[in-house]
N, C-alpha and C positions, 0 to 999 in steps of 0.2 A: 703607860697603859697597863692596867691590871689584866691578869689572865682571864678573869670573868668577862671584862668588857670586850677583850679580843675574841673570846668564844662567842659572845652575843653578836658581834659584828659579822663573824663568819657564818653563823646560823641565819642571820637576817639576809645575807647575800644569797644564801642557798634556798631561801624560802620561795616556793613557787608563786607566781602571780595569781591573784584571785580569778575565779572563773568569770567569763564574760557575762554581762547582763544585757537586758533589752536596750539600755541606754548606750551600749557599746556596739550594737548590731551594725549600724551603717558604716562606722569606721573599721570594724573588723572584716567586713565583706566587700568594701568598695573595690579593692584591687582585683580580687578574684572575679567579681562580676564584670568589671570593666575590661579585663583581659579577654574574657569570654565574649562580651559584647563586640569588641573590636575584631576579634577573630571571626565571629559569625555575622558581622554587619547588623547587629541588633540595636544599635543606637546611632542616630544621625549626628555624629560628632567627628571632628578632624583627627583627634589624637587622644592619648591616654589622659593627659592633664585635663582636657575639656570634658572627657567622660567622667572623671572623678568629680569635677565641679558640679556637673549636671546630676550625677547620681546622688551626691551628698545633699544637694538642695532638695531633690525630690524625696529621698529616703527620710531625711531628718524632719521635713515639714509635713509629709503626707502619711508615711507608714509607721515610723518609729513611735509616735505618740500612742498608736493603737497597741503596739507590742508592750510598751511601758505600762499602760493602764491594765492590760490583761495580766502582766507579770505581777503588778502590785496587788491584784486580787487573787493571786495564787493559782491562776488558771493556765499559765504558760511559762515555760522556762527555755532559755537558750542553751543549746548543747555545744560545748567546745569540740567534742568528737564529731558532732554533726557538721560543724563548720569545716573541719578537716576533711571529712568525707565529701562535702560539696566542692571544696577546692580541687580535690583530685578528680572528681567527676567532671567539673566544668573545663578542666585543662585537656581532657581527652575526648569528651562526648562529640559524636558527629552532630554538626549543627542542625541538620534536618530532623534529628531525633529529639531535640530539646525545644519544646514549644513554650513552656512556662518556666520561669526562674526556679520556682520551688517544686520541681519534680525530679524524678530519678533519685539519686543519693541526696540531693539538696532538700528533700522533704524530711530529712533527719535533723535539721537544724533546730526546729521548734518542737518541743515535747509538750503535748497537752496534758493537763492535770485534772480535767473534769471527768468524773466517772459516768458510766452508763446512766441515762435518764436526766443528766444535767443539761443546762441551757447552752446553746451555741448560736452562731449567726452566720451571715454571709462573709465571704472574703477571708480576711485575717482572723475574724472571729470564729471561723470554722476550724482553726488549728487547735482550739482548746480541748478537743476531745482526746481522752487518754488512749494509749496504745490498745488496739483491739476493738476500738469503737470509731465511728465516723459520724459526721454531722449530717443529719437528715432534715432538710428544710421543709417547713410547712407553708401553707398558703399565705400566711402573714409575713413571710420572708424571714421568720425566726425558726430555729430548729432545736433538736435535742440530740444528744449523743446516743446512738444506737449501735448494736453489735455490727462489726465490720463484716459485710457479706463476702469479702475477698475477691469480688469480681473487679477486674481492672477497668478503668474508664476507657471509653472508645478513644482511639488515637486520632488526634486532630488531623485534618487534611489541608489546612491553610499553610501558606508559606509567607516569608517576610521579604518585602521588596524595598527598594531604596527611594530616597528623595527624588522626585521628578518622575517616578514610575507610576503606571496605572495601578489603582488599588480598588479593592472591593472586599467582600466577606471572605474570599479565598486567597486574596493577595493583600496582606496587612502591612501597615507602615511600621518602621522601627520606632524605638523610644525617641522622644523629642521630635516626633513628626506626627501629623494627623492627615487623614484621608479627606481632602477638601475638593469637591467637584470631581471625584474619582481620580485625583492625583495626590501623591504624598508630598506634603509641604512641611518644611521645618518650622517648628512652633517656638514662640518666644519664652524666655526665662523671666524670673521675677525682676521687676524694674524695667522691662522692655515693653514696647507698645503691643497692644492686643486689641481685638474687636470681636463683635459677634460672629464674624466669619473667620477669624484667626484666633483660636483658643490658646490658652497658656499651656506650656509644657508642664509646669508645676504651678500650684496655687490657683488663683482665680483672677478674672479680669475686672479690676476695680477702676471704673471711670477711665478706661482706655490704657491702663497700665497693669501688668501682672503683679499681684501682691500675694504674700504668704497667706495660707489658710488661717482662719480665725480660731482662737482657742475657746474652750468651754466658757460659757457665760457672756461672750461678746455679742453685741447687737448684730443681727443679721437679717437679711431679707429672703435668702434662698439657701437650701441645704448645701449646694456646691461651694458656698463661701466658707464652710466650717470644716475643721479637722475631723470632727465627728461625723460629718455627712448628714447632720440633723439640725434643722432650724425650728425651734419649738413655736407653738402658737403664741407665746409671749414675745417672739422676735429675738430669742437668744439662742446661741449655739448650744446644742445638747452636750451632755457629759459623756465622757468615755469611762468604761466600756459602753457600747451602744445600747439601744433600747431593748435588745433581746435579753439583757442581763438585769433589767430593772425588776 
């Protein structure tokens, strides 16, 4: 082996891994979220392995496509430092103080790139606003990035209860459970039986069986069947990013 080849191999071994992208999000965060979910009883599962399976099914099919589409449009980036900050936060935060996954230090994971005056939307599509701005939603449920007023959002007052417990607006069910007739009931995964009275934990109920959400351009009859959450007048699942960016 020549000295040049040996040097190349050494430098290659020392080269840092590429930064995470939106396509890596679910796999990069599954362990830290599941450890938090189990510690704080936030998911109706028996153990870490079951939590990982449920989390990845839900994250990859429901949420990650939105992140990937927004990243591809240059509206959003995933921060490795933000992932590290979220990991540390979730390992120590008091359960009652963490109501939503992406709050506290975990709101640093996604970095918006859309400047003031640019378009934004509900949910994940609100994360696109650049630092110093926030998404202000209009009556059409679309919004624009406006200067951040700095006022913290009101602290939620609801708590999370377990499967079999009484539930309502103030006593909410954990992930993989739904409030049915005022009782938290564990919900089925993809491939398991579902009904109008027993919704799917992930995906949608297709002729009595939970199925993955449908991608852009697939025939649909209702918005809840589509990854985009949009079923057009032509009976096709809408494209990502959503209608607020058209």
